[in-house]
C-alpha positions as CSV (number, residue, x, y, z in Angstrom):
1,M,0.2,0.1,0.0
2,T,1.3,3.7,-0.6
3,N,1.0,6.5,1.4
4,T,-1.4,8.0,-0.8
5,T,-4.3,6.3,-0.9
6,P,-6.0,6.4,-4.0
7,L,-9.6,7.5,-4.6
8,L,-11.8,4.3,-5.8
9,N,-11.8,4.4,-9.6
10,P,-12.3,2.1,-12.5
11,R,-8.6,0.7,-12.1
12,V,-8.7,0.3,-8.2
13,I,-11.7,-2.0,-8.8
14,A,-10.4,-3.8,-11.6
15,L,-7.3,-4.6,-9.6
16,A,-8.8,-5.7,-6.4
17,H,-11.3,-8.0,-8.6
18,Y,-8.4,-9.6,-10.9
19,A,-6.3,-10.1,-7.5
20,G,-9.3,-12.0,-5.4
21,R,-9.8,-13.6,-9.4
22,A,-6.4,-15.0,-9.7
23,L,-6.8,-16.0,-6.2
24,L,-9.8,-17.9,-7.0
25,E,-8.6,-19.8,-9.8
26,S,-5.3,-20.8,-8.4
27,V,-8.1,-22.8,-6.3
28,L,-10.2,-23.9,-9.2
29,A,-7.5,-25.0,-11.5
30,R,-6.1,-27.4,-9.0
31,H,-10.0,-29.1,-9.3
32,G,-10.3,-28.8,-12.9
33,V,-13.3,-26.2,-12.5
34,T,-13.2,-22.5,-14.7
35,F,-14.6,-19.6,-13.0
36,H,-17.0,-19.5,-15.1
37,Q,-18.2,-23.1,-14.2
38,S,-17.8,-22.1,-10.7
39,V,-19.6,-19.0,-11.0
40,T,-22.7,-21.7,-12.0
41,L,-21.9,-24.0,-10.2
42,R,-22.8,-21.7,-7.0
43,L,-25.7,-20.5,-8.3
44,A,-27.1,-23.9,-8.3
45,A,-25.9,-24.6,-4.9
46,V,-27.1,-21.8,-3.3
47,A,-30.4,-22.2,-4.4
48,D,-33.3,-24.0,-2.6
49,G,-33.6,-27.1,-4.6
50,P,-33.9,-27.2,-8.7
51,L,-34.0,-24.2,-10.9
52,E,-35.4,-23.3,-14.2
53,R,-32.6,-24.2,-16.7
54,D,-33.2,-20.8,-18.0
55,G,-33.8,-19.0,-14.9
56,L,-29.5,-20.1,-13.9
57,V,-28.6,-19.0,-17.5
58,D,-30.1,-15.9,-17.1
59,G,-28.4,-15.7,-13.3
60,V,-24.8,-16.7,-15.1
61,V,-25.4,-13.9,-18.0
62,G,-26.3,-11.3,-15.6
63,A,-23.0,-12.2,-13.1
64,L,-20.6,-12.7,-15.8
65,K,-21.9,-10.2,-18.5
66,I,-21.6,-13.1,-21.3
67,D,-24.2,-14.5,-24.0
68,G,-26.5,-16.7,-23.4
69,A,-25.1,-19.1,-26.0
70,E,-21.9,-19.1,-24.0
71,A,-24.1,-19.6,-20.3
72,H,-25.8,-22.6,-21.9
73,S,-22.4,-24.0,-22.8
74,V,-21.0,-24.1,-19.3
75,V,-24.2,-25.3,-17.9
76,D,-24.0,-28.0,-20.7
77,G,-20.2,-28.8,-19.4
78,L,-21.2,-29.0,-15.7
79,I,-23.8,-31.5,-17.0
80,S,-21.3,-33.6,-18.6
81,A,-18.8,-33.5,-16.0
82,R,-22.1,-34.7,-13.6
83,L,-21.9,-32.0,-11.4
84,L,-25.4,-30.6,-12.5
85,A,-28.1,-33.0,-13.5
86,P,-30.6,-32.3,-15.9
87,Q,-34.7,-32.6,-14.3
88,E,-37.9,-32.9,-16.1
89,P,-39.3,-30.8,-17.4
90,S,-36.5,-28.3,-18.2
91,Q,-34.7,-27.9,-14.9
92,V,-31.5,-28.7,-13.3
93,R,-30.2,-29.6,-9.8
94,I,-26.9,-29.9,-8.2
95,T,-25.6,-32.8,-7.8
96,D,-23.7,-34.7,-4.9
97,A,-20.7,-34.5,-6.8
98,G,-21.3,-30.9,-7.7
99,R,-22.4,-30.1,-3.8
100,E,-19.1,-31.6,-2.6
101,L,-16.8,-29.8,-5.4
102,Y,-18.7,-26.7,-4.2
103,D,-17.9,-27.0,-0.4
104,R,-14.2,-28.0,-1.2
105,T,-13.5,-24.9,-3.2
106,S,-15.5,-22.8,-0.8
107,A,-14.1,-24.0,2.2
108,E,-10.0,-23.9,0.4
109,T,-11.0,-20.1,-0.3
110,A,-12.6,-19.3,2.9
111,P,-9.4,-19.1,5.1
112,I,-7.4,-16.8,2.1
113,T,-10.9,-14.3,1.9
114,A,-10.5,-14.3,6.0
115,R,-6.5,-13.1,5.6
116,I,-7.6,-10.7,2.7
117,Y,-10.0,-8.6,5.1
118,A,-8.6,-9.1,8.5
119,G,-8.3,-6.2,10.2
120,I,-10.5,-4.0,7.7
121,P,-13.1,-2.1,9.7
122,T,-16.5,-3.3,9.6
123,E,-17.7,0.7,8.8
124,D,-15.6,0.3,5.6
125,L,-16.7,-2.9,4.5
126,A,-19.9,-1.3,5.2
127,A,-18.9,1.7,3.1
128,A,-17.8,0.0,0.6
129,G,-20.4,-2.9,0.3
130,R,-22.6,0.2,0.1
131,V,-20.4,2.2,-2.7
132,L,-19.9,-1.0,-5.2
133,T,-23.1,-1.7,-5.0
134,L,-24.1,1.3,-6.4
135,I,-21.5,1.3,-9.1
136,A,-22.6,-2.0,-9.9
137,E,-25.8,-1.0,-10.3
138,R,-25.6,1.9,-12.4
139,A,-23.2,0.3,-14.6
140,N,-26.1,-2.3,-15.0
141,G,-28.5,0.6,-16.5
142,E,-25.9,1.4,-18.6
143,L,-25.4,-1.7,-20.0
144,A,-29.1,-2.1,-20.4
145,T,-29.7,1.4,-22.1
146,L,-26.8,0.3,-24.8
147,A,-28.6,-3.0,-25.6
148,K,-31.5,-1.3,-26.5
């Protein structure tokens, strides 16, 4: 950390994102999972039960800002790997192997996350959360405008 703390800006956000993503990807790589697969598997893992496939794809598109065809491909890959399973009529569910993988990678990343966030005051984390949520909302609004 430098003596002069920069104001929050796109570069600061990107550097934090990519540093965290690199750490996550190093854990995921040991398990043969990509970042896109991890995000998709998480959406299935935290669901209360089976998900409509299109709803899962929409969640992946929204989270990763990828197109629907790519998100469908990620879901297909997780089904092929038996981490997700199709369920009639148009749903998917996480499998026991998918749940185990999600739990294992979450457990491996938890201590890393704890070290990264250690010592940051709760009020600073709350302020950062508010600001980043607002930035994401505004950026998503701009994306929606561009899509029209």
